[in-house]
GUZA-141880 format. One record per residue (C-alpha): x, y, z. Coordinates in steps of 0.02 Angstrom, whole numbers, plus 50000, padded with zeros to 5 digits. Layout:
XYZ
...
This chain:
457725022744616
459435015944572
460535014944728
462195023944720
463915022944800
464925036044889
466485038644992
467105049045138
468495061145093
469575073345190
470305086445073
471115095045221
472215079545242
472975080245068
473895092844958
472685102744850
473525096944691
472895079244727
471045083944739
470605084144554
471445067444521
470585059844673
468895066344613
469165059544438
469645042444507
468105042244618
467025044744466
467965031244369
467635019344514
465775022544500
465595033244656
464285047044650
464335054644825
465725061544933
465595066745116
466745080645177
466965093245316
466345084345472
468015085245565
468745101245492
468245115045613
470035119945654
470365123045468
468725132345445
469025143445596
470815142045663
470495155645792
468845162945852
468035172945712
469455169845589
468425161145455
469405152645316
468315144245188
469305147545030
470055129945035
468345122145064
467605132444922
468925125344805
468665107644870
466785108444842
467045115644668
468355102544622
467305087944680
465695094844606
466475099144440
467025080944425
465205075744441
465155071044625
463725075744742
464385082844906
463755078645080
464295093345188
464605089145370
464435101445512
466065099945610
465325100045784
465975082845838
467745089945844
467775107345923
469495115445903
470655118646049
470245137146062
468445132146098
468995124846264
469885141046309
468275150446272
467155137846362
468245128746490
466735120246569
466085112646405
466955095746427
465895080646465
466215071646629
466125052846647
465165043446782
466735042646890
466885061546887
468335062446763
468295075846627
468355069546447
469835080146395
470415087746230
471545077446118
470305065946031
468505069545978
466725071246045
467395080946195
465825090846232
464325090046347
462655090046257
461945101346393
463225115446379
462235130546320
463775140146263
464385125946153
462645123446080
462665141846028
464375139345949
463715124345851
462215134145789
463365148345740
464555137745636
463085128345559
462325145045507
463955151045432
464185135145331
462355134645284
462375152545220
463925148745118
463445131845043
461585129845071
461165134244891
462775127744814
462255116144671
463615103644716
463045101544898
461655088644888
461475083445071
462005088745247
462655078045389
462415085445562
463835081645682
464535063745680
464065047745773
463095054145923
463475043346074
465075035646005
466415032646139
465085033146277
464795051746254
462885053146260
462855055546449
463855068346547
463975070146737
464645087846738
463965104446802
463065109046640
462135092546641
461695094446825
460955111746800
459985106346645
459375090446731
458605100146874
457695111546751
457105096346654
456455087846811
455485103346864
454685103746693
454285085146696
453575083946872
452975101446914
453255099747101
454535091347212
453115082247300
452585074347136
454365069047100
454575061347274
452985051147249
453425045847071
455165040447121
454635031847282
455875042447379
455115037347546
456205021847522
457875024247612
457375042147661
457815048847489
456515062747489
456995080147427
456385097347480
456785105947314
457405101947140
459045110647181
459465096647303
459435083347167
461135077447108
461595066346961
461425047546990
463265043147001
464565040247137
463245034147260
463745021747395
462735007847315
461455006947175
460575023647148
458685024347143
458205016446976
456845029646949
458205042946966
459325033846842
457945031146715
457425049446726
459235054346694
459315042746545
457725050546472
458455067746505
460085062846419
459155057146264
458145073246261
459785083046268
460455074246113
458815077446023
458865095946070
460695097446019
460315090145848
458775100945827
459755116845862
460725113845701
459205107645605
458285123845645
459755133945579
459985124045418
458185121345365
457905139045299
459595139145213
459495123545105
458285112245015
459495097645024
459075083345145
459765083445322
460435067445398
461485060245538
462595044845542
462135033545688
463175019245756
462815000745781
462214995445953
462275012946022
460645014446118
460925028646241
459735040546152
458125038446055
458585037545872
456755038445820
456595055545903
458185061845817
457545054645652
455905064145666
456875080345640
457905073745494
457575067945316
458705052745302
459435040645429
461185034345397
462295022745497
464105017245500
464304998745461
465864989745519
465414971145513
467074963645565
467374976545700
465644973645773
465874954645774
467254955845904
466784972245987
464864972646000
464184955045988
463984940946114
464334924546026
465314908646058
467074906645992
466554894445856
465354907345783
466634921245792
467944910145710
466764904845569
466344923045528
467994931245580
468254939245409
466434941445359
465524948245511
463964941245590
462634936445461
461274946445549
462114961345633
462184972545480
460434968245419
459734971545594
460374989445586
459894991645404
458094987345449
458124997745608
458785013445522
457565011345379
456235013445514
457145028045596
457245036745426
455405033145389
455925023345235
457445033645183
459145027645241
460975026045188
462565017745246
463675032845272
465245022945319
465495005445251
467024995645305
468124992045153
469594983645242
470324980945416
469804993745547
470905000145688
469795000545841
469184982845875
470124970745990
470684961445833
470604968145655
470694954945518
470434959145335
468784955045246
468774939345140
468734942744953
466954947044902
466384953545071
466484972145033
465344969044884
464214957644988
463994970745126
463604984044997
462314973744902
461514967545063
461224985745113
460444989044943
459314973844964
458714981345128
458304997845045
459865008645057
459855023344937
461735025944955
463185015245019
464695025945058
466405018645097
467535024645237
468705031045176
469465035845007
471285035345060
472005028345220
472675042045333
474545041545367
474355050245536
473205051445686
472185038745782
471485030145626
473085027645526
472835008745535
471045010245469
471035004445287
470235014345146
469955011344962
471735017344935
473325015245036
474175030845107
475295031344955
473805031544835
473885013544775
472265003844764
471824994044920
470894977444899
469204985644930
469374996844776
469054982944649
467514977144746
466824994844751
467024995644562
466184978744543
464744984344655
464494999844548
464354988644396
463124977344488
462024992144533
462024998444354
461404981344297
460104979944435
459334996944405
457925001944521
457884992544687
456434995544807
456244986944976
454704976244997
453614978345151
453934963845269
452534953545343
453384953045513
453914967445624
454864969745787
454414983845905
456064991945957
456085003946104
457635013346160
456875017646329
456694999146367
458574997346348
458835011746470
457685003246594
458494986146586
460254993346586
459745002846743
459164987146833
459504971146734
459144960246886
460254947046807
461984948746729
461444939546571
459934950446533
460174963746399
458804971846294
459814972146133
460284953746153
458454949146178
457834958746026
459294953145920
458944934945964
457154937245902
457774945445742
459004931245711
457624918445733
456544927145603
458014927745483
458384909145511
456594906445455
456944915645293
455844930545339
456124948845302
455884960345451
455304978145479
455524988145638
454234999345719
454325011245868
453185012346019
452335027645944
452025020245771
450345014445707
450784998345616
449684991545478
449444974945390
450764964245476
450474945845501
451564945345657
452304958345776
453554953945912
453784965546061
455074957246175
455654966446330
454514981446307
454694989246479
453175000846485
451464996346416
449875006246403
448205001546328
448405013446181
450075005946129
449424988246146
447884992946046
448905000045903
449964984345896
448474972545901
447554982445767
449104982045657
449364963245646
448574946045652
449614940445802
450644950145929
451874942046048
452394952046201
453654947046333
454694942746423
454794957446542
453434967146450
452454979846550
453574976746699
453734994846756
452925011746742
453785026546663
454455030746836
455125013246868
453785006946986
452874990346975
451214994446890
449694994947004
448764983146887
450184970546897
451294963546762
451134962946611
449444971546616
448924966446441
447074970146409
446004955246359
447324942746416
447104934946588
448944932446623
449944938346775
451784937746817
451884931346995
453744928347012
455344932646919
456974922746915
458624926546832
459794912346790
461694911246774
462394907546600
462614888946633
460794886446685
459244885146577
457414881246608
456904867446484
455264868246389
454224852846351
454574847646172
456264856246156
457154872446189
457354882146349
457304899246429
458914907346487
459404923046583
457614927946632
456124917046679
454394922246739
453094912246837
451404915246756
449624912546815
447914916446743
446544908446640
447334911946470
447744895146388
449484888046408
450244886346234
451944880046292
452494873846464
454144872246554
454624854646607
454244859546788
452424861546735
452334880546737
451774890546584
453104896046458
451874904046336
450094909546365
448914916646236
447244919146155
446774923545977
447924937345917
448904939846079
450234929146162
451374931946311
453094923946325
453794919946499
455664918946468
457174923446363
457184909546231
458724900346174
458874897645986
457914881345987
456454888846080
456454904245969
456364893045815
454904883345890
454014899445936
454234907145763
453644891045680
452114890445794
451694908945767
451904908645578
450874892845565
449504901545665
449434916145543
449734905345387
451394913645346
452594902045251
454364900845317
455954893945237
457304886845349
458974894345302
460664885645317
461914893245437
462634909245366
461404910545221
460084924145231
458624929545123
457884946745096
456374950944988
456354966944889
454844973044791
455464963144640
456794950644696
457244937244820
459014941144875
460124927244943
461634932745045
462964919845087
464064924945234
464944908245230
466684906745156
466104891345059
464684888544936
462954884145001
461534875444908
459754880344953
458184875044861
459254868744719
460184885244701
462054886044735
462714902344806
464594904544806
465494909044966
465424927745008
464194930644867
462474938344837
461134932844713
459664943544657
458304931844595
456754939044512
455204935044614
453874924244535
452434930644643
452284948344572
């Protein structure tokens, strides 16, 4: 399959006489896909029942006649103002009890039954109109679930639905009281109708209550998405997809992905560097106009797993954004680099946001491929160059990695609920493991807690909150060596310490006897180099000590095929651990210079240089902000 390029377009923003010229220019640039419609509900239905699709009919025909394949978006992320008059209680409510009012976007509660029916209705109308249209080649459902902290609502619709969900989960109030440990602080309930949402409590709410609410919130997003999937499936043969966001973990993307055909995500490397990444100032300065060398690839690999092998970038940053604390422009070459890196990680389509910069609204400072006046912005030439690159490359297929990371959204909910230390964060822990693997020149796959992995040399499962024998068995059967910890198997599904103790790994005599969390300036050194930070566990048991802290306590215990890690490693300790693990399973590694990364496709080694300056590696010079596809010599 030859990867293709696309762009996001908003015909409702521009005079109709511009559409044909825009479409022709898109084709000249080498773009093949165009996403439309996802924010246009007020133009589709300006008042209830007043359906106006003549303009959208002409837009689809104009774009399709030019040769573009249309991604049709359902407009449910931006309900029009009349929707609030019809359903005044549909607004989400934040944890402080404030309604998320009209005047922006994503102003709905996932639990509101009336709004869900409205979404299914408009999806059916659009599906019946365009489901068999030859120009409509894919469908995007809604837009960026969870963006702007909108996955959870603390309003009346959520409360009512939560009580129903709890009754279904636990069956009886007595079972819930036992599971939640409500005897503590006299928190016992007599009926499900007494249970409130876990906000505005005097001090910390019961963590079991919070975790149950987080699971419920994820289930609500899944059900909301499925309501539109069920409507559209009979009406079209085109694939259904959703565009996820980076480091948005409030719902289980794997469960959403199970109902869809393709996972897509919205990649904003420079915005994420300042807005969603913990790093020192030197790192952020070095990559200010490039983005972090691992953040995009992390999400590429994750969403490849969510899409079961099929994934796109739906929105690729082509210039400065408008929403980060600071918004510098990409260095020359970076738009092309980001695009080709996505392709190296298996993207079928890379779509730029957006065609032309909007001259109005909240995103008028967000650059596109064109300026508001229609002149080419700097990203346009790089999009054209990328199209030429893809034509030369031809088919690009991702290669199966030999290393995988088990990623679990519910573990993030658990450790966000009760981090126990201000420096402990599930994403940071997993991302630090991913970075270490990339520094070693390794390609990485992701798996979920329900997957059955096969033929991996190494699987890492850091921070996996809940363990059971079946999950551990699948992991051990799927690799030569599995590394669990820290904080693995620390709780049950209902946030209790497991009766069998922590971590409860079968066939490994290793127990967690004590837990410490450390402030940022403190670390626990390991003999031979490196240290644990944030989170440290005191281990006992007969399993051999593979690494020890300088105070004599175990830092890593393990037997053949199964290791347990007792702390949150710093970079030096991660590098030692990866070197030790790969040596154990006879997996070659290749130390990469700062900012240079390597990805293996089925046919090529791809070198990606995030540095502004050239880098030489293994006798090969890679220019700053450049990508090299080198044919592999082992196939």
